[in-house]
C-alpha positions, -999 to +999 in steps of 0.1 A: +000+000+000+015+034-010+014+064+013-017+079-004-036+047-001-026+045+035-039+080+041-072+073+024-077+041+043-073+060+076-096+088+064-123+062+055-121+050+091-120+085+104-087+079+122-077+115+118-049+116+144-032+087+127-038+102+092-022+136+102+015+127+101+009+108+068-008+138+051+021+159+064+046+136+047+025+136+015+026+174+013+063+175+022+071+150-007+050+169-033+042+204-021+029+215-055-003+193-053-033+214-042-054+184-034-030+172-008-031+206+009-069+205+008-069+170+024-045+183+050-070+210+059-098+184+060-078+163+084-070+193+107-107+204+106-118+169+117-094+173+146-109+207+154-076+225+147-094+251+126-068+278+125-042+254+112-067+240+088-073+274+074-036+277+066-037+245+046-068+255+027-052+288+019-022+269+005-045+247-016-063+277-029-031+295-038-020+265-058-054+262-075-071+296-075-102+283-092-109+259-064-137+277-047-143+247-024-109+255-009-118+292-007-150+283+012-131+260+035-108+289+044-138+310+054-154+281+073-122+272+092-116+309+102-152+311+113-149+280+133-116+292+148-134+325+158-105+342+139-126+371+126-096+393+119-082+368+095-117+361+081-121+398+074-087+401+058-093+371+036-128+384+026-114+418+017-087+402-004-111+379-022-137+406-027-111+428-044-108+401-070-145+391-070-167+419-056-199+398-059-185+375-032-196+400-006-232+392-014-226+355-011-210+359+023-237+382+036-264+358+025-246+327+037-266+311+066-234+307+087-213+338+078-242+362+075-243+368+113-208+383+111-221+412+091-238+426+122-204+436+135-192+471+125-160+460+108-180+436+086-206+462+079-179+485+066-166+457+044-201+451+030-206+488+023-172+490+006-180+463-019-218+467-024-213+503-037 
């Protein structure tokens, strides 16, 4: 069984703590593969290590900028980590590239509540004009 198969077998069994050093090795061996970074983020999320997961999803998204699943997981991980400063910074960066994203974030069932905070209201106003 190769290392990727070993990782996938552990994931299927939801043995996240055991899968973590394996996905770390996978990304170390081939750091250019976005899917591996995404999987690393999934593993960390399953372990409730949301801030670290966000970092891995960012890496996956940087390697494959059209992977909006990775983009969403960055937002989700930062939200779950209660890291609203990083969430806001990432949202601002992404909205500069895609202004219509602000509407998606505001209307999202989970993230919409953030837009009651003054700093998020300012962001919304900035990109809805």
